[in-house]
N, C-alpha and C positions, 0 to 999 in steps of 0.2 A: 155802505150797504153791506149787510150780512148775507152770507150765502149758506144755504142748507143743501146738503148732499143726500139724495135718496136713491138707493140702488133700484134700477128699473131695467127690465129686459127690453129688447128691441120690439118684441111683439106688444108689450104693454105700452110702449111709447106710441107705436102705430095706432093702437086701439084708442089711446087718449086723443091723439091728433084727429082721428076720424070722428070723434064726438064734438069737435069744435065747430063753430059756425063757419060758413064759407070765407068770410073776411078774415077770421082768425087763422084758418088753414092757409090762406094766401100769405099771411105774415110769416108763418112758420116756413113755408116754401121759400119765400124771399130771403129769410135769414139763412137757410141752408145754401141757397145759391150764392149769397154773399161770402159765406165761408169758403166755398169752392173757388170763387173768383179771386178772393184774397190769397188763397193758397197757390193758385195757378200764377197769379201776378208776382208773388214773392219768388217762386221758382224761376220765372222768366227773368226777373231782375237779377237774381243771383247768377244765372247762366250768362247774361249779358256782361256783368261785371267780371266774370271769370275769363272772358275773351280779351286778348290783347287789343289795345286801342288801334283803330285804323286811322291813319293820318293822311293817306294819299288818295282819298275818295273825292271825286269832283261833284259839283252841284248837278251836272248832267247825269251822272251815275245815280245819284240819289233820286232825281226825278224819274228816271227810267224804272227804278225799283218801285217807287210809289205807284206809277202807272201800272206796272205788272201786277202788284198786289190788288189794286183796285179792280183791274180787269178780272182777276181770279175770283174776287169776292162777288162780282156781278154774275159770274157764270154758275155759282153755287146755288 
């Protein structure tokens, strides 16, 4: 697949997106969200790998942490 590069300003891009049909605008929005999610996930993975491994954690501690996160997410 060949790629063509065309210089475009942010304002021109927004104007072009606004001219799209609702379904096409939704695809653009979904693509932008995916880029952000991939970027956030990559940063999280890099942060986790930078931490030293924890070897002395118990199953009970893991379950307590899972329950705490679930409870926090239900409160939001």
